[in-house]
Steps between C-alpha positions, in 0.01 A plus 500: 500500500666803346325833484361573158505845347157588367295794385134566560262765370253615763180687419293667772156639418272698728169321548185595686524797733578810294775717649571251779553222244749717308684577823502130587654420159775749580546347849541153349755626248697667778485181710632284216769755416627498858488120510698490175760737646539274805564203267745696284271461200506758223178686429387700198167672435370403155169685490288707736164674491464736797155570637354848450502537879772289665649156451494286186226368275763255375872450534720241328854428612775243459687328781811294429732305725543167677183292520281803446212320325506209743407756769291755314274236344311483831391863464269444205134562583255746652629689803255672737569786737291620795590834655365839598584762234653826615198684362252282691354718776270239654771240547341247265714222361518492121569187297692518171671254270790473258598219264857373471633287214859369493617364165837331442697698245597283202861385536635293215148426376382704207148567387487565127348841449457607140527876431187485285306373801573813701315829516731764643360829627673796658357753742610768743623374835284588800619562851490730800615797296808715493815426304438126497202517266623453145305727268600290199339166418762286672261247659430182307207255496531171312205277415554139393222473242453119498446485877384853579757523780641848559809634674616855550782704649551867570777499759786582263537837330607339173237335283736221391567397861128497581440281195765255621346484848147457362621209286652335809168527684310370197733201468449413868121522461503278190721246675263503798204437269681212332594350836144537627365306202743217566410490869127488426543223243743276685435561868171680562513461875845647538507819706681725257589852606318654208181317588525631857538854371176471305288378788255758629556360850750698706829336594605742774354766729695792647309608812649826624273563803611162641858528367454155345552334162322175412578264214171327427656224289673348801272652768787660690543850643795715601511822702739795460327596177677835508840325473375262232393798288862616527607191310529241779338220301748225589282310749195502273683383190708239684182357655336472157813331367513249785134411458561471123184690426 
């Protein structure tokens, strides 16, 4: 079977845990970025909302390359981390979460989006400060009025480019919604990636004190968590593929 070039839009949101959750969201992004580099995939940040302290409240990015969605689809769901924060003086282990969603980017399939169905707003880009904060209203937020779905981008310095990126994200979200409706109608018991991402139940735990990562879907653990966080996800993803989860 030949490798297939694909694109996927990944969204990571900090969950419960405050600052630690935002840091975990950043850790996950860094892990996926390094994994993408090892696979020679291209990566592009589409939108990001840094936390007031450290890390990300949300970050959206695109990965494209050979069989990218067939691997990244396993990452959708609630991820949990257990570790001792640097600021923890009593050595207590804190638990935080982050949610990952991986959506296939529409390729050759078009969702009809009428201009009159869109509400387009502009705002000033936010960021860590310095020369990278655009003082003009270059960031764009688009709301699809019939569905209420929103998409935004502030990574580019030009408003037109941010609008283009936001439309790409919106199209992927609308396609995902359409696909979800079909799945629910035709095959309710099918384990779709989107359905997994919406489950409140965690799919994976990153236990730093024990240097162990556990995938609860297949009840299997791996050690060398420190190396896995550096992008060494091959064994986990290949195991999920073999078990056809």
